[in-house]
C-alpha positions in Angstrom: 84.1 99.1 98.3 87.2 98.6 100.4 90.1 100.9 99.7 93.5 99.3 98.9 96.7 100.0 100.8 98.0 102.2 98.0 94.8 104.3 98.2 95.3 104.7 101.9 98.8 105.9 101.4 97.7 108.5 98.9 94.9 109.7 101.2 97.4 109.9 104.1 99.9 111.8 101.9 97.2 114.3 100.8 96.3 114.9 104.5 100.0 115.4 105.4 100.6 117.8 102.5 97.4 119.7 103.3 98.6 120.2 106.9 102.0 121.2 105.7 101.2 123.4 102.7 97.5 124.1 102.7 97.1 123.3 99.0 97.7 119.9 97.5 98.3 119.2 93.8 99.2 116.0 92.0 102.8 117.2 91.4 103.2 117.7 95.2 102.1 114.1 95.8 104.4 112.8 93.1 107.4 114.6 94.7 106.5 113.5 98.3 106.1 109.8 97.3 108.8 109.8 94.6 106.3 108.5 92.1 105.8 109.5 88.4 103.2 112.2 87.6 101.2 109.8 85.4 101.0 107.2 88.2 99.7 109.8 90.6 97.3 111.2 88.0 95.8 107.7 87.5 95.6 107.1 91.3 93.9 110.5 91.7 91.3 109.6 89.1 90.5 106.3 90.9 90.2 108.1 94.3 88.0 110.8 92.7 85.7 108.2 91.1 85.5 106.3 94.4 84.4 109.5 96.2 87.5 110.0 98.4 88.8 113.2 96.8 87.6 116.2 94.8 89.8 117.9 92.2 89.2 121.5 91.4 89.6 123.0 87.9 92.9 124.6 89.0 94.2 121.2 90.0 94.0 121.5 93.8 93.0 118.3 95.5 90.7 118.1 98.5 89.7 115.1 100.7 86.0 114.4 100.9 84.5 113.6 104.3 85.0 109.9 103.6 88.5 110.4 102.3 89.4 112.5 105.3 88.1 109.9 107.7 90.3 107.2 106.2 93.3 109.5 105.9 93.1 110.6 109.6 92.6 107.0 110.7 95.7 105.9 108.8 97.7 108.9 110.0 96.8 108.3 113.6 97.9 104.7 113.3 101.2 105.8 111.7 102.0 108.3 114.4 101.0 106.0 117.3 102.8 103.0 115.8 105.9 105.0 115.2 105.8 106.3 118.8 105.3 102.9 120.2 108.1 101.3 118.2 110.5 104.1 119.4 109.2 103.6 123.0 110.2 99.9 122.9 113.7 100.7 121.5 113.4 100.7 117.7 115.5 103.5 116.1 113.4 106.4 114.7 114.0 105.7 111.0 113.2 102.0 111.2 110.2 102.8 113.4 108.7 105.2 110.8 109.3 102.7 108.0 107.8 99.8 109.9 104.8 101.8 111.1 104.1 102.8 107.4 103.7 99.1 106.6 102.0 98.1 109.8 99.3 100.8 109.7 97.5 99.1 106.9 97.3 95.6 108.3 96.9 96.0 112.1 93.4 95.1 113.4 91.4 97.8 115.1 91.4 95.7 118.3 95.2 95.4 118.4 95.6 99.1 117.6 93.2 100.1 120.4 95.1 97.9 122.8 98.5 99.4 121.8 97.0 102.9 122.1 95.7 102.2 125.5 99.0 100.6 126.6 101.0 103.5 125.3 98.7 106.1 127.0 98.9 104.3 130.3 102.7 104.3 130.2 103.0 107.9 129.2 101.5 109.0 132.6 
């Protein structure tokens, strides 16, 4: 089953929080995304049932191998798109916001070409 954009955002946020804090709980996700705790709880149950995360008894959340794969792909897109937009002259805040929207809809082919172009021009 294909994951929705909101699910990708949650997985990416879990990855970011994991890198930043080591441990991730629903309350951390709610604070990071400015969402209600019940909304995050419902989303975590969906992601758990779909096999993207595991939730320990103490409440800590861990990405499964499949969840991590998706999170890392989305995060890579976010970072590269932000960098590319800044490179072409977009201010940093706008670049980050636009990259967050673009990361979910850009085709793999286009992303690969942007990545190649950016890497060539960084040399």
